[in-house]
SERO-4910 file (N, C-alpha, C, O; in steps of 0.05 Angstrom, whole numbers):
BEGIN
 pado doro    nc1    nc2    nc3   cac1   cac2   cac3    cc1    cc2    cc3    oc1    oc2    oc3
  Met    A   2421   2745   1939   2411   2718   1934   2433   2698   1939   2456   2703   1933
  Ser    A   2426   2676   1950   2446   2656   1959   2456   2638   1936   2475   2623   1940
  Gly    A   2445   2640   1913   2453   2623   1891   2440   2596   1890   2446   2580   1872
  Ile    A   2423   2590   1909   2409   2565   1910   2384   2568   1894   2368   2586   1900
  Ala    A   2380   2550   1875   2356   2551   1859   2331   2544   1876   2333   2526   1893
  Pro    A   2309   2558   1872   2285   2551   1887   2277   2522   1880   2280   2513   1858
  Gln    A   2266   2509   1900   2258   2482   1896   2228   2480   1898   2215   2493   1914
  Gly    A   2216   2463   1881   2187   2459   1881   2179   2436   1898   2195   2424   1912
  Asp    A   2154   2430   1896   2143   2408   1911   2151   2382   1898   2155   2380   1874
  Leu    A   2154   2362   1914   2160   2335   1905   2134   2324   1893   2113   2323   1906
  Thr    A   2136   2314   1868   2112   2303   1856   2118   2275   1846   2139   2270   1834
  Val    A   2100   2257   1851   2102   2229   1842   2074   2221   1834   2055   2226   1848
  Asp    A   2073   2208   1811   2046   2199   1803   2044   2168   1807   2064   2155   1813
  Gln    A   2020   2158   1805   2015   2130   1810   2033   2112   1791   2041   2090   1800
  Lys    A   2037   2121   1767   2053   2106   1748   2082   2103   1758   2094   2082   1756
  Asp    A   2093   2125   1770   2120   2124   1781   2122   2104   1804   2140   2087   1805
  Leu    A   2103   2106   1822   2103   2088   1845   2100   2059   1836   2114   2041   1847
  Ala    A   2083   2054   1817   2079   2027   1807   2104   2016   1794   2111   1993   1798
  Ala    A   2118   2033   1779   2143   2024   1765   2164   2017   1786   2179   1997   1782
  Ile    A   2167   2033   1806   2187   2027   1827   2181   2001   1841   2198   1984   1845
  Gly    A   2156   1998   1849   2147   1973   1862   2151   1949   1844   2159   1928   1853
  Asp    A   2144   1952   1818   2147   1929   1800   2176   1921   1796   2183   1898   1795
  Arg    A   2194   1941   1794   2223   1935   1791   2234   1922   1816   2250   1904   1814
  Ala    A   2225   1931   1839   2235   1918   1864   2225   1889   1865   2240   1872   1874
  Phe    A   2200   1885   1857   2190   1857   1857   2205   1840   1837   2211   1817   1843
  Lys    A   2210   1850   1814   2225   1835   1793   2253   1829   1803   2263   1806   1799
  Leu    A   2266   1848   1816   2293   1843   1827   2291   1822   1849   2309   1805   1850
  Trp    A   2271   1823   1865   2267   1802   1886   2264   1775   1874   2277   1755   1883
  Glu    A   2248   1773   1852   2245   1747   1839   2271   1737   1827   2278   1713   1831
  Asp    A   2285   1754   1813   2310   1746   1800   2332   1739   1820   2346   1719   1817
  Leu    A   2334   1755   1841   2353   1748   1862   2347   1722   1875   2365   1706   1881
  Gly    A   2322   1717   1880   2313   1692   1893   2320   1668   1875   2331   1648   1885
  Arg    A   2315   1671   1850   2320   1649   1831   2350   1645   1826   2360   1623   1831
  Tyr    A   2364   1665   1817   2392   1662   1810   2411   1662   1834   2431   1649   1834
  Gly    A   2404   1678   1854   2421   1679   1878   2420   1653   1893   2441   1644   1903
  Arg    A   2397   1641   1894   2395   1615   1908   2408   1593   1892   2418   1574   1903
  Ala    A   2407   1595   1865   2420   1575   1849   2450   1576   1853   2463   1555   1855
  Ala    A   2462   1600   1855   2490   1602   1861   2497   1591   1889   2517   1578   1893
  Trp    A   2479   1597   1908   2483   1587   1935   2483   1556   1935   2499   1544   1948
  Ser    A   2464   1545   1921   2462   1516   1920   2487   1503   1908   2497   1483   1917
  Ser    A   2497   1515   1886   2521   1505   1873   2545   1506   1891   2561   1487   1893
  Ser    A   2548   1528   1906   2571   1531   1924   2568   1512   1947   2588   1502   1958
  Gln    A   2544   1507   1956   2539   1488   1978   2548   1460   1970   2561   1446   1985
  Thr    A   2541   1453   1945   2549   1426   1935   2579   1424   1932   2591   1404   1939
  Ala    A   2591   1446   1922   2620   1446   1918   2634   1444   1945   2654   1429   1948
  Ala    A   2624   1459   1965   2637   1457   1992   2635   1429   2003   2654   1419   2014
  Ser    A   2612   1417   2000   2608   1390   2010   2627   1370   1996   2639   1353   2009
  Asp    A   2628   1372   1970   2645   1354   1955   2675   1357   1962   2689   1337   1966
  Leu    A   2684   1382   1966   2712   1387   1973   2718   1376   2001   2739   1364   2005
  Lys    A   2699   1380   2019   2704   1370   2047   2705   1339   2047   2721   1327   2060
  Thr    A   2687   1327   2031   2686   1298   2029   2712   1287   2018   2721   1265   2027
  Gln    A   2724   1301   2000   2749   1292   1988   2774   1300   2004   2796   1295   1996
  Gly    A   2769   1312   2028   2791   1319   2046   2805   1346   2040   2825   1351   2052
  Phe    A   2794   1362   2024   2806   1388   2018   2797   1408   2040   2773   1411   2045
  Thr    A   2816   1423   2051   2809   1443   2071   2795   1467   2058   2781   1482   2072
  Leu    A   2798   1470   2033   2784   1491   2018   2754   1488   2021   2739   1508   2019
  Gly    A   2745   1464   2025   2716   1459   2029   2704   1476   2051   2682   1486   2049
  Gly    A   2718   1477   2074   2709   1493   2096   2708   1523   2090   2689   1537   2098
  Ala    A   2727   1533   2074   2727   1561   2066   2704   1567   2048   2691   1587   2051
  Val    A   2699   1549   2029   2677   1553   2010   2651   1552   2026   2632   1567   2020
  Asp    A   2649   1535   2046   2626   1533   2063   2621   1559   2078   2598   1568   2080
  Arg    A   2642   1572   2088   2639   1597   2102   2630   1619   2083   2613   1636   2089
  Val    A   2641   1619   2059   2633   1639   2038   2604   1635   2031   2589   1654   2028
  Gln    A   2596   1610   2028   2569   1603   2021   2549   1613   2043   2528   1623   2037
  Ser    A   2557   1609   2068   2540   1619   2091   2537   1649   2090   2515   1660   2094
  Arg    A   2559   1663   2085   2558   1692   2083   2541   1701   2060   2526   1720   2062
  Trp    A   2544   1687   2037   2528   1693   2014   2498   1691   2021   2482   1709   2014
  Glu    A   2490   1670   2035   2462   1666   2042   2453   1689   2060   2430   1699   2057
  Glu    A   2469   1698   2079   2462   1720   2097   2457   1746   2080   2437   1759   2084
  Gln    A   2476   1751   2062   2474   1776   2046   2450   1774   2027   2436   1794   2023
  Leu    A   2446   1751   2015   2424   1747   1996   2397   1751   2011   2379   1765   2000
  Thr    A   2395   1739   2034   2370   1742   2050   2365   1771   2057   2342   1781   2055
  Ser    A   2386   1786   2064   2383   1814   2071   2374   1830   2046   2356   1847   2049
  Leu    A   2386   1825   2024   2378   1839   1999   2350   1832   1990   2335   1849   1982
  Leu    A   2343   1806   1993   2315   1798   1986   2295   1812   2004   2274   1821   1995
  Asp    A   2301   1814   2030   2284   1827   2049   2280   1857   2041   2258   1867   2043
  Ala    A   2302   1870   2034   2301   1898   2026   2284   1902   2001   2268   1921   2000
  Cys    A   2287   1885   1981   2271   1887   1957   2242   1883   1963   2225   1897   1952
  Ala    A   2236   1864   1979   2208   1858   1987   2196   1882   2002   2173   1890   1997
  His    A   2212   1894   2019   2203   1917   2035   2197   1941   2016   2177   1954   2019
  Ile    A   2215   1946   1997   2211   1968   1978   2186   1963   1961   2169   1980   1958
  Ser    A   2183   1939   1951   2159   1932   1935   2134   1935   1951   2114   1947   1941
  Asn    A   2133   1924   1975   2109   1927   1992   2103   1956   1999   2080   1964   2000
  His    A   2124   1971   2005   2121   1999   2012   2110   2015   1988   2093   2033   1992
  Met    A   2119   2010   1965   2109   2024   1941   2079   2017   1937   2063   2035   1930
  Asp    A   2072   1992   1940   2044   1984   1938   2027   1999   1959   2005   2009   1952
  Phe    A   2036   2000   1983   2022   2014   2005   2020   2044   1999   1998   2055   2001
  Thr    A   2042   2056   1990   2042   2084   1984   2023   2091   1962   2009   2111   1963
  Lys    A   2023   2074   1941   2006   2079   1918   1977   2078   1928   1961   2096   1920
  Lys    A   1969   2059   1944   1942   2057   1954   1935   2081   1972   1913   2091   1971
  Ala    A   1954   2089   1989   1949   2111   2008   1945   2137   1992   1927   2153   1998
  His    A   1961   2141   1971   1958   2166   1956   1933   2166   1939   1921   2187   1935
  Gln    A   1924   2143   1930   1898   2141   1916   1876   2151   1934   1858   2166   1926
  Gly    A   1876   2142   1959   1856   2151   1979   1858   2181   1984   1838   2194   1986
  Asp    A   1883   2191   1986   1887   2220   1990   1876   2236   1967   1862   2256   1971
  Glu    A   1882   2227   1943   1872   2241   1919   1842   2241   1918   1830   2262   1911
  Tyr    A   1830   2219   1925   1800   2218   1925   1789   2238   1946   1770   2252   1940
  Tyr    A   1801   2238   1969   1792   2256   1991   1795   2285   1983   1777   2301   1986
  Ile    A   1819   2292   1973   1825   2320   1966   1806   2328   1943   1795   2351   1943
  Gly    A   1802   2311   1923   1784   2317   1901   1756   2323   1912   1742   2341   1902
  Gly    A   1747   2307   1931   1720   2311   1943   1719   2338   1958   1698   2351   1957
  Gln    A   1740   2345   1972   1740   2370   1987   1740   2394   1968   1725   2413   1973
  Ile    A   1756   2393   1947   1756   2415   1928   1729   2417   1914   1720   2439   1909
  Ser    A   1717   2395   1907   1691   2395   1895   1671   2408   1913   1653   2423   1904
  Ser    A   1672   2402   1939   1654   2414   1959   1658   2444   1960   1638   2459   1962
  Ile    A   1683   2453   1960   1689   2482   1961   1678   2496   1937   1666   2518   1938
  Ser    A   1681   2483   1914   1671   2495   1889   1641   2498   1890   1630   2518   1881
  Thr    A   1627   2478   1901   1598   2479   1904   1590   2502   1922   1571   2516   1917
  Leu    A   1604   2505   1944   1599   2527   1963   1603   2554   1950   1587   2573   1953
  Asp    A   1625   2557   1934   1630   2582   1920   1608   2589   1902   1600   2613   1900
  Lys    A   1596   2570   1888   1574   2576   1869   1550   2586   1885   1536   2604   1875
  Gly    A   1546   2576   1909   1524   2586   1925   1528   2615   1933   1508   2630   1933
  Phe    A   1552   2623   1939   1557   2651   1946   1556   2669   1921   1547   2692   1923
  Asp    A   1564   2659   1898   1563   2674   1873   1534   2681   1866   1528   2702   1855
  Gly    A   1516   2663   1872   1488   2666   1865   1475   2689   1881   1454   2699   1874
  Gly    A   1487   2696   1904   1476   2717   1921   1484   2744   1913   1474   2764   1925
  Lys    A   1501   2748   1893   1510   2775   1885   1488   2791   1873   1471   2780   1857
  Gly    A   1487   2816   1880   1467   2833   1868   1440   2833   1882   1422   2847   1873
  His    A   1437   2817   1902   1411   2816   1917   1412   2835   1940   1392   2837   1954
***
């Protein structure tokens, strides 16, 4: 034996998918609110410093621009995760309904064959 433990099937229920999607959406909301507030403050600071003749204003402006790029990237990732979890949840609901219907049909067929025993 190789020492590797046997691995089972990956299982996720609707509650798990919903929780992941909800947390991603909440993170998106909070990042949008607080991340943009920080961006706005640094933008104001950069402008004030430049107006007063401080070269530091340009550096703060560059940091602020990079912050906006990174924040936008992170917001996009959170939105993608949230949307994907919603899509996955809906897709799996459809799969569960289909599989349940198929198993129900097989069970009905089996009963028909069981009724023929002894004839």
